MIDOSE-1310 file (N, C-alpha, C; in nm, 2 decimals, decimal comma, always signed):
residues 197
mdee	+1,68/+5,70/+3,82/+1,62/+5,79/+3,75/+1,70/+5,90/+3,65; +1,69/+5,89/+3,56/+1,78/+6,01/+3,45/+1,75/+6,15/+3,47; +1,79/+6,23/+3,43/+1,73/+6,38/+3,41/+1,61/+6,41/+3,31; +1,63/+6,34/+3,22/+1,53/+6,35/+3,10/+1,41/+6,29/+3,18
tare	+1,39/+6,17/+3,26/+1,26/+6,13/+3,32/+1,23/+6,23/+3,43; +1,32/+6,28/+3,49/+1,31/+6,35/+3,61/+1,20/+6,47/+3,55; +1,25/+6,53/+3,45/+1,18/+6,65/+3,37/+1,04/+6,63/+3,32; +1,02/+6,49/+3,29/+0,89/+6,47/+3,26/+0,80/+6,46/+3,37
iakt	+0,85/+6,39/+3,43/+0,76/+6,40/+3,59/+0,74/+6,52/+3,62; +0,82/+6,59/+3,63/+0,82/+6,72/+3,71/+0,70/+6,80/+3,63; +0,67/+6,77/+3,50/+0,54/+6,85/+3,43/+0,44/+6,81/+3,47; +0,43/+6,70/+3,56/+0,27/+6,66/+3,60/+0,24/+6,66/+3,77
fvea	+0,14/+6,65/+3,83/+0,13/+6,65/+3,95/+0,19/+6,49/+4,01; +0,29/+6,51/+4,10/+0,31/+6,35/+4,16/+0,33/+6,38/+4,29; +0,30/+6,32/+4,39/+0,32/+6,31/+4,51/+0,45/+6,24/+4,59; +0,49/+6,12/+4,53/+0,58/+6,08/+4,56/+0,65/+5,99/+4,44
iaap	+0,81/+5,97/+4,43/+0,85/+5,88/+4,36/+0,94/+5,80/+4,41; +0,98/+5,69/+4,37/+1,07/+5,57/+4,40/+1,15/+5,53/+4,32; +1,27/+5,52/+4,34/+1,37/+5,48/+4,22/+1,48/+5,43/+4,30; +1,57/+5,33/+4,24/+1,69/+5,28/+4,29/+1,78/+5,38/+4,35
dypp	+1,81/+5,48/+4,26/+1,90/+5,60/+4,24/+1,88/+5,72/+4,18; +1,92/+5,82/+4,19/+1,91/+5,97/+4,12/+2,03/+6,04/+4,09; +2,09/+6,05/+3,99/+2,19/+6,15/+3,98/+2,15/+6,29/+4,03; +2,27/+6,38/+4,06/+2,25/+6,49/+4,09/+2,15/+6,58/+4,00
aala	+2,16/+6,56/+3,88/+2,09/+6,67/+3,80/+1,96/+6,63/+3,82; +1,92/+6,51/+3,80/+1,75/+6,46/+3,85/+1,74/+6,51/+3,95; +1,79/+6,49/+4,06/+1,78/+6,56/+4,21/+1,71/+6,72/+4,21; +1,82/+6,75/+4,11/+1,82/+6,93/+4,10/+1,67/+6,95/+4,03
vlrt	+1,63/+6,87/+3,94/+1,52/+6,89/+3,88/+1,38/+6,89/+3,98; +1,41/+6,75/+4,04/+1,29/+6,73/+4,13/+1,27/+6,82/+4,25; +1,36/+6,90/+4,32/+1,36/+6,98/+4,43/+1,31/+7,09/+4,38; +1,29/+7,10/+4,25/+1,20/+7,24/+4,20/+1,05/+7,23/+4,23
rknl	+0,97/+7,07/+4,25/+0,85/+7,06/+4,28/+0,84/+7,08/+4,42; +0,71/+7,15/+4,48/+0,70/+7,15/+4,61/+0,62/+7,05/+4,64; +0,64/+7,00/+4,76/+0,59/+6,88/+4,84/+0,62/+6,75/+4,80; +0,70/+6,74/+4,70/+0,73/+6,58/+4,62/+0,82/+6,54/+4,71
rvmr	+0,78/+6,40/+4,76/+0,87/+6,31/+4,83/+0,93/+6,19/+4,75; +1,07/+6,23/+4,74/+1,16/+6,14/+4,68/+1,22/+6,01/+4,75; +1,22/+5,91/+4,73/+1,29/+5,80/+4,82/+1,36/+5,71/+4,71; +1,45/+5,67/+4,82/+1,53/+5,55/+4,71/+1,47/+5,40/+4,79
vasg	+1,45/+5,33/+4,66/+1,43/+5,18/+4,71/+1,56/+5,11/+4,65; +1,59/+5,00/+4,74/+1,68/+4,91/+4,71/+1,60/+4,81/+4,59; +1,67/+4,77/+4,50/+1,64/+4,69/+4,39/+1,69/+4,56/+4,41; +1,60/+4,48/+4,35/+1,66/+4,33/+4,34/+1,59/+4,24/+4,48
gepf	+1,65/+4,16/+4,51/+1,54/+4,08/+4,62/+1,45/+3,98/+4,56; +1,38/+3,93/+4,63/+1,28/+3,83/+4,61/+1,13/+3,93/+4,56; +1,14/+3,90/+4,43/+1,00/+3,98/+4,38/+0,87/+3,92/+4,43; +0,80/+4,02/+4,48/+0,64/+3,96/+4,52/+0,54/+4,01/+4,44
vvks	+0,43/+3,95/+4,44/+0,29/+3,97/+4,37/+0,21/+3,98/+4,48; +0,16/+4,13/+4,52/+0,07/+4,20/+4,63/-0,06/+4,18/+4,59; -0,16/+4,13/+4,67/-0,32/+4,16/+4,67/-0,35/+4,18/+4,79; -0,44/+4,29/+4,77/-0,51/+4,33/+4,90/-0,62/+4,24/+4,92
isgg	-0,63/+4,21/+5,05/-0,75/+4,12/+5,11/-0,81/+4,18/+5,23; -0,90/+4,16/+5,28/-1,00/+4,20/+5,39/-0,91/+4,20/+5,50; -0,84/+4,32/+5,58/-0,77/+4,33/+5,68/-0,65/+4,30/+5,65; -0,59/+4,33/+5,54/-0,49/+4,30/+5,52/-0,41/+4,29/+5,35
ylaq	-0,29/+4,22/+5,33/-0,23/+4,17/+5,21/-0,17/+4,06/+5,20; -0,16/+3,99/+5,06/-0,12/+3,87/+5,07/-0,02/+3,88/+4,98; +0,07/+3,87/+5,02/+0,21/+3,85/+4,95/+0,28/+3,73/+4,91; +0,28/+3,70/+4,76/+0,33/+3,59/+4,70/+0,43/+3,58/+4,62
tvdd	+0,54/+3,50/+4,64/+0,66/+3,52/+4,54/+0,65/+3,47/+4,40; +0,70/+3,51/+4,31/+0,65/+3,50/+4,16/+0,69/+3,33/+4,13; +0,60/+3,30/+4,07/+0,60/+3,17/+4,02/+0,66/+3,16/+3,93; +0,82/+3,15/+3,90/+0,91/+3,13/+3,79/+0,97/+3,00/+3,76
akld	+0,90/+2,87/+3,85/+0,98/+2,75/+3,86/+0,93/+2,68/+3,74; +1,04/+2,63/+3,71/+1,02/+2,56/+3,58/+1,03/+2,41/+3,59; +0,98/+2,31/+3,54/+0,96/+2,16/+3,53/+1,08/+2,13/+3,53; +1,17/+2,07/+3,61/+1,29/+1,99/+3,59/+1,25/+1,81/+3,56
raaa	+1,24/+1,78/+3,43/+1,18/+1,64/+3,44/+1,30/+1,54/+3,55; +1,42/+1,56/+3,55/+1,50/+1,50/+3,62/+1,48/+1,47/+3,77; +1,41/+1,62/+3,81/+1,39/+1,62/+3,95/+1,22/+1,59/+3,99; +1,16/+1,55/+3,88/+1,01/+1,54/+3,88/+1,00/+1,34/+3,94
vvkt	+0,94/+1,34/+4,04/+0,94/+1,19/+4,07/+0,82/+1,09/+4,04; +0,82/+1,00/+3,97/+0,74/+0,89/+3,92/+0,68/+0,85/+4,04; +0,55/+0,83/+4,08/+0,50/+0,77/+4,22/+0,43/+0,65/+4,18; +0,40/+0,63/+4,07/+0,31/+0,51/+4,01/+0,42/+0,41/+3,94
rrap	+0,32/+0,28/+3,93/+0,44/+0,17/+3,91/+0,44/+0,19/+3,75; +0,34/+0,28/+3,68/+0,39/+0,29/+3,55/+0,45/+0,44/+3,56; +0,53/+0,45/+3,46/+0,58/+0,59/+3,42/+0,51/+0,65/+3,31; +0,52/+0,79/+3,29/+0,47/+0,82/+3,14/+0,55/+0,81/+3,03
aede	+0,49/+0,76/+2,93/+0,57/+0,75/+2,81/+0,58/+0,87/+2,79; +0,69/+0,86/+2,68/+0,74/+1,00/+2,61/+0,64/+1,09/+2,58; +0,54/+1,05/+2,50/+0,42/+1,16/+2,46/+0,38/+1,19/+2,55; +0,33/+1,13/+2,70/+0,29/+1,17/+2,81/+0,39/+1,29/+2,91
wral	+0,51/+1,24/+2,86/+0,61/+1,34/+2,94/+0,58/+1,48/+2,89; +0,59/+1,48/+2,73/+0,61/+1,63/+2,68/+0,44/+1,68/+2,73; +0,33/+1,60/+2,72/+0,24/+1,65/+2,75/+0,22/+1,74/+2,91; +0,27/+1,62/+3,00/+0,29/+1,68/+3,11/+0,35/+1,81/+3,15
efaw	+0,45/+1,81/+3,06/+0,54/+1,93/+3,06/+0,46/+2,06/+3,03; +0,39/+2,05/+2,90/+0,31/+2,13/+2,85/+0,18/+2,18/+2,96; +0,12/+2,08/+3,00/+0,02/+2,07/+3,10/+0,08/+2,19/+3,23; +0,19/+2,14/+3,27/+0,25/+2,21/+3,40/+0,24/+2,35/+3,38
kvak	+0,31/+2,38/+3,22/+0,35/+2,55/+3,20/+0,21/+2,62/+3,21; +0,09/+2,54/+3,17/-0,04/+2,61/+3,13/-0,12/+2,62/+3,29; -0,08/+2,53/+3,39/-0,15/+2,54/+3,51/-0,12/+2,66/+3,61; +0,03/+2,68/+3,55/+0,04/+2,81/+3,64/-0,01/+2,91/+3,63
hvks	-0,09/+2,95/+3,50/-0,14/+3,08/+3,49/-0,29/+3,06/+3,51; -0,32/+2,97/+3,56/-0,46/+2,92/+3,59/-0,49/+2,93/+3,76; -0,62/+3,01/+3,79/-0,65/+3,07/+3,91/-0,64/+2,93/+4,00; -0,64/+2,93/+4,12/-0,65/+2,84/+4,24/-0,73/+2,72/+4,20
naiv	-0,71/+2,58/+4,26/-0,77/+2,47/+4,22/-0,77/+2,44/+4,05; -0,66/+2,49/+3,98/-0,63/+2,46/+3,88/-0,61/+2,32/+3,82; -0,69/+2,28/+3,72/-0,71/+2,17/+3,65/-0,66/+2,18/+3,50; -0,58/+2,11/+3,46/-0,57/+2,14/+3,30/-0,56/+2,01/+3,24
yara	-0,64/+1,97/+3,12/-0,64/+1,86/+3,02/-0,55/+1,90/+2,93; -0,45/+1,83/+2,89/-0,38/+1,87/+2,78/-0,32/+1,75/+2,71; -0,24/+1,78/+2,55/-0,15/+1,70/+2,52/-0,06/+1,77/+2,48; +0,07/+1,72/+2,39/+0,17/+1,79/+2,44/+0,14/+1,94/+2,30
gqta	+0,17/+2,05/+2,37/+0,14/+2,17/+2,28/+0,00/+2,21/+2,27; -0,12/+2,14/+2,35/-0,26/+2,16/+2,30/-0,31/+2,15/+2,45; -0,39/+2,28/+2,48/-0,47/+2,25/+2,60/-0,63/+2,21/+2,56; -0,65/+2,10/+2,62/-0,82/+2,05/+2,59/-0,92/+2,10/+2,68
gvga	-0,89/+2,11/+2,79/-0,98/+2,17/+2,87/-0,93/+2,25/+3,01; -1,02/+2,32/+3,07/-0,94/+2,39/+3,18/-1,05/+2,38/+3,30; -1,06/+2,37/+3,43/-1,13/+2,40/+3,52/-1,04/+2,46/+3,67; -1,12/+2,55/+3,71/-1,02/+2,64/+3,81/-1,11/+2,72/+3,89
gqms	-1,07/+2,78/+3,99/-1,14/+2,85/+4,09/-1,28/+2,77/+4,19; -1,26/+2,67/+4,23/-1,38/+2,58/+4,26/-1,36/+2,54/+4,40; -1,41/+2,53/+4,49/-1,38/+2,49/+4,65/-1,32/+2,36/+4,64; -1,34/+2,29/+4,54/-1,33/+2,14/+4,56/-1,23/+2,12/+4,41
rvds	-1,13/+2,05/+4,46/-1,03/+2,02/+4,34/-1,12/+1,89/+4,21; -1,23/+1,82/+4,25/-1,27/+1,71/+4,18/-1,38/+1,82/+4,09; -1,43/+1,92/+4,16/-1,52/+2,02/+4,07/-1,44/+2,07/+3,95; -1,32/+2,09/+3,98/-1,26/+2,16/+3,89/-1,19/+2,06/+3,78
vkig	-1,18/+1,93/+3,82/-1,19/+1,82/+3,73/-1,31/+1,82/+3,62; -1,39/+1,82/+3,70/-1,55/+1,78/+3,60/-1,55/+1,92/+3,52; -1,54/+2,07/+3,59/-1,55/+2,15/+3,49/-1,46/+2,17/+3,37; -1,35/+2,12/+3,39/-1,22/+2,12/+3,30/-1,26/+2,03/+3,20
amka	-1,35/+1,91/+3,21/-1,37/+1,82/+3,12/-1,52/+1,86/+3,06; -1,60/+1,94/+3,14/-1,71/+1,98/+3,08/-1,71/+2,12/+2,99; -1,61/+2,20/+2,99/-1,55/+2,28/+2,93/-1,44/+2,26/+2,80; -1,43/+2,13/+2,79/-1,31/+2,10/+2,70/-1,35/+2,12/+2,56
vlpl	-1,25/+2,18/+2,48/-1,30/+2,23/+2,34/-1,24/+2,11/+2,26; -1,17/+2,02/+2,29/-1,09/+1,90/+2,22/-1,15/+1,77/+2,28; -1,16/+1,66/+2,25/-1,16/+1,53/+2,30/-1,08/+1,50/+2,39; -1,12/+1,43/+2,52/-1,02/+1,44/+2,62/-0,94/+1,30/+2,61
agtv	-1,00/+1,22/+2,53/-0,93/+1,05/+2,54/-0,77/+1,10/+2,53; -0,72/+1,01/+2,60/-0,57/+1,03/+2,56/-0,47/+1,17/+2,63; -0,57/+1,24/+2,69/-0,50/+1,38/+2,76/-0,40/+1,33/+2,91; -0,35/+1,42/+2,93/-0,28/+1,44/+3,07/-0,33/+1,55/+3,13
vasd	-0,32/+1,53/+3,30/-0,42/+1,64/+3,36/-0,30/+1,66/+3,47; -0,29/+1,81/+3,48/-0,18/+1,90/+3,57/-0,28/+1,93/+3,66; -0,20/+1,95/+3,78/-0,31/+2,00/+3,89/-0,21/+2,07/+3,95; -0,24/+2,22/+4,00/-0,15/+2,34/+4,06/-0,11/+2,28/+4,20
affp	-0,21/+2,22/+4,28/-0,20/+2,16/+4,40/-0,22/+2,01/+4,39; -0,20/+1,96/+4,51/-0,24/+1,82/+4,54/-0,37/+1,77/+4,51; -0,40/+1,66/+4,52/-0,52/+1,59/+4,47/-0,55/+1,57/+4,62; -0,63/+1,60/+4,70/-0,68/+1,57/+4,84/-0,71/+1,43/+4,87
fpdg	-0,82/+1,37/+4,75/-0,87/+1,24/+4,74/-0,87/+1,17/+4,62; -0,90/+1,05/+4,61/-0,87/+0,99/+4,50/-1,00/+1,02/+4,38; -1,11/+1,08/+4,42/-1,24/+1,11/+4,34/-1,16/+1,21/+4,22; -1,08/+1,31/+4,27/-1,03/+1,41/+4,10/-0,98/+1,33/+4,01
veea	-0,87/+1,24/+4,07/-0,78/+1,11/+3,95/-0,92/+1,03/+3,89; -1,01/+0,98/+3,97/-1,08/+0,86/+3,92/-1,18/+0,94/+3,82; -1,21/+1,07/+3,83/-1,32/+1,13/+3,78/-1,24/+1,16/+3,61; -1,12/+1,22/+3,63/-1,03/+1,24/+3,53/-1,01/+1,13/+3,42
vkng	-0,97/+1,01/+3,50/-0,94/+0,88/+3,40/-1,05/+0,83/+3,35; -1,17/+0,88/+3,41/-1,32/+0,84/+3,33/-1,34/+0,95/+3,23; -1,26/+1,04/+3,24/-1,30/+1,18/+3,11/-1,18/+1,10/+2,99; -1,10/+1,04/+3,02/-0,99/+1,02/+2,92/-0,83/+1,02/+2,96
ataf	-0,85/+1,08/+3,08/-0,69/+1,12/+3,10/-0,59/+1,00/+3,14; -0,46/+1,00/+3,10/-0,39/+0,86/+3,10/-0,26/+0,90/+3,20; -0,24/+1,03/+3,26/-0,11/+1,06/+3,35/-0,13/+1,16/+3,39; -0,10/+1,20/+3,51/-0,14/+1,30/+3,62/+0,01/+1,37/+3,67
iqpg	+0,04/+1,50/+3,64/+0,14/+1,57/+3,73/+0,08/+1,67/+3,84; +0,14/+1,65/+3,97/+0,10/+1,74/+4,07/+0,20/+1,77/+4,16; +0,19/+1,87/+4,26/+0,29/+1,89/+4,34/+0,33/+1,77/+4,44; +0,23/+1,71/+4,48/+0,23/+1,59/+4,62/+0,23/+1,68/+4,73
gsvr	+0,20/+1,63/+4,83/+0,18/+1,67/+4,96/+0,09/+1,67/+5,06; -0,01/+1,58/+5,02/-0,15/+1,56/+5,08/-0,12/+1,45/+5,19; -0,19/+1,42/+5,29/-0,17/+1,34/+5,36/-0,25/+1,23/+5,34; -0,31/+1,23/+5,21/-0,38/+1,07/+5,13/-0,30/+1,07/+5,03
dadv	-0,17/+1,13/+4,99/-0,12/+1,09/+4,88/-0,10/+0,93/+4,83; -0,07/+0,85/+4,95/-0,09/+0,69/+4,94/-0,18/+0,68/+4,87; -0,34/+0,73/+4,89/-0,47/+0,67/+4,87/-0,45/+0,72/+4,69; -0,42/+0,83/+4,67/-0,43/+0,89/+4,54/-0,35/+0,82/+4,42
iaav	-0,24/+0,80/+4,48/-0,15/+0,69/+4,37/-0,20/+0,58/+4,38; -0,25/+0,49/+4,50/-0,31/+0,33/+4,47/-0,42/+0,34/+4,37; -0,51/+0,48/+4,39/-0,60/+0,48/+4,25/-0,56/+0,48/+4,10; -0,46/+0,58/+4,13/-0,37/+0,57/+3,97/-0,32/+0,45/+3,94
drlg	-0,28/+0,38/+4,02/-0,23/+0,24/+4,00/-0,33/+0,16/+3,94; -0,43/+0,16/+4,02/-0,56/+0,05/+4,02/-0,60/+0,12/+3,88; -0,61/+0,24/+3,82/-0,68/+0,28/+3,69/-0,57/+0,25/+3,56; -0,43/+0,22/+3,59/-0,36/+0,20/+3,51/-0,29/+0,34/+3,43
aamv	-0,31/+0,45/+3,51/-0,24/+0,56/+3,47/-0,10/+0,57/+3,51; -0,05/+0,71/+3,51/+0,07/+0,72/+3,53/+0,05/+0,87/+3,64; +0,16/+0,89/+3,75/+0,15/+1,01/+3,83/+0,29/+1,05/+3,83; +0,33/+1,20/+3,85/+0,43/+1,25/+3,86/+0,43/+1,35/+3,97
ftgv	+0,50/+1,35/+4,05/+0,51/+1,45/+4,15/+0,61/+1,56/+4,14; +0,57/+1,68/+4,15/+0,71/+1,81/+4,13/+0,75/+1,82/+4,24; +0,68/+1,85/+4,34/+0,76/+1,91/+4,47/+0,71/+2,05/+4,46; +0,65/+2,12/+4,39/+0,64/+2,25/+4,34/+0,50/+2,28/+4,33
rhfr	+0,46/+2,37/+4,40/+0,31/+2,42/+4,40/+0,30/+2,54/+4,33; +0,19/+2,51/+4,20/+0,17/+2,64/+4,14/+0,07/+2,74/+4,17; -0,01/+2,69/+4,29/-0,14/+2,75/+4,35/-0,13/+2,91/+4,34; -0,19/+2,96/+4,24/-0,21/+3,11/+4,22/-0,38/+3,16/+4,30
h	-0,33/+3,26/+4,35/-0,46/+3,35/+4,41/-0,50/+3,46/+4,34
């Protein structure tokens, strides 16, 4: 905190200040304030997003993961076509900004429908289709967390989806992959969960 900032803060009622460091001139200004607590806090480290919950706090690391196509694993017999890959990359970016149980129907650079905040993933799939503002035929689907059952992918394909991107990690991954294969679609696992509370 520099001296100029300290002078501005000293003009108002403040009980505590936290900054990584204070030059002597800034400390001299802040000492003129009665009962002001001045703290030094270390900067850096893992940034957290903190939310209050009943009886405590939820601390989540900031989701700054970027999709690395080379690290993504195609899990189905059919790999995504190039246009599907571009759409999957876009949908994955959008999904990280949607609340829990996020489902994003998309094309490259274009979101077609979003479903979120449901207790069940298949319900998010249905809501994403119901809320779609564009036709869903030929879209891809991004899911912020794994598909726990085949019903979600079956519903999405019924709505026009041709490829999926998800983290993987369900005890029923094999069942979900088998369903996607049976439906002639493609599925990619990222190994990274976007799940946002």
